[in-house]
N, C-alpha and C positions, 0 to 999 in steps of 0.2 A: 366865628364866621360860619354860618350855616349855608350850605349850597344844596340845591335839589339835584337829583341825578342828571339833569340836563343842564347843569350850571357848572362853570369852571371858575375857580378863584386863581387869579394870576397877578402876582406883584410884578411891577415893571421897575427895574433897577437901572442905575447908571449914574455917573457923576453929573454935577450940575452943568447944564448947557449941552448935554449929549443929544437931546432930541426926544426924550421920553414923552413929553406932552404932545409934541408934534405927531409922533407915531400913534398915540391913542386917539387924537382927533382924526387922523386919517382912517383908522380902523372904524371910527364912527361914521365916516363918510362926509365929514365936515370940510368946508373950504378953509384953507390955511391963510391967515393973515398974521396979526400979532397974537401970539399964543400965551395964554395964562395957564400955569400949571393947575391941574385938577386933581385933588387928592384921591377921589374915588369916581369911577365911571362904570356904568353898565352898558353893554352893547349886545345886541342879539344878532347873530348871523345864522340864518336858516333856523335850525331847532336848538342851537346851543347858545345859552346866555353866558357871556364872559363878564366876570366881575374883575375889572382891572384896577389895581392900586398904583397910582402914580406917586412913587416914593421920592421925596426930595433927595437930591444928590450932593448937597453941600457936605463938606467933610464933617462938620459939627452935627449933622443929622444922620449920617450913615450908621451910627450906633443903634438906631431903632430898626434898621432893616431886619435884624434877626427876629423881631416880633411878628413878622409877616410870613415866616417860613413854614410853620407847622401845618397850617390849614391849606396851604397852596397846593394846587394840582400840578403846577409847572411854573416856570419863571421866564421872564424876558429880560435880557440885559442889553442895554443900548450903548453903543460906542460910536462916537463921532470920529470916523476914520479919516476925516480931513484935518482934524485938530491934532497934528503930530506933537505939538508941545505938551499935550495932556494925555497922550496915549499911554505912557508909563503909569500915570496916576490911575487911569481907567482900568488897566490890566491888574494893578495891585488891588484896587477896590473889588474887582471880580474875584481875585484869589482869596481875599479876606472873607467875602460872603460865601464863597463856595466851600470854604473849610468847615462850615457849620454842619453837623451831622444831619440836621433836619432837611437839608437840601439834597442829600445823597439819594440817588435812585429816582429822582424826579426829572422830567425833561427841562432842558435849558435851551432857549432860543436866543441867539445873539444876532 
């Protein structure tokens, strides 16, 4: 993943159904209706281009999250705070991904 000096690479993590795609659509300024996940999105805010990676949150897909860590400038982790039945799962998934050394020292927005 190559990024110019005015470009940021930001993976967006979270378990399935947490609202990752909705957040990315909102950052793009799109109206929300039925949301389809988008694996890759570029949006430009003022002079900074953000390359956002909407990573799938199903448990079977979470193993690939580590592949997006090395080139990232920072991370976004989305938690659905109203879904209390899956809050523990969401916290554990965050702990799992945050344990990777490539994530250390980079900003995390939750």
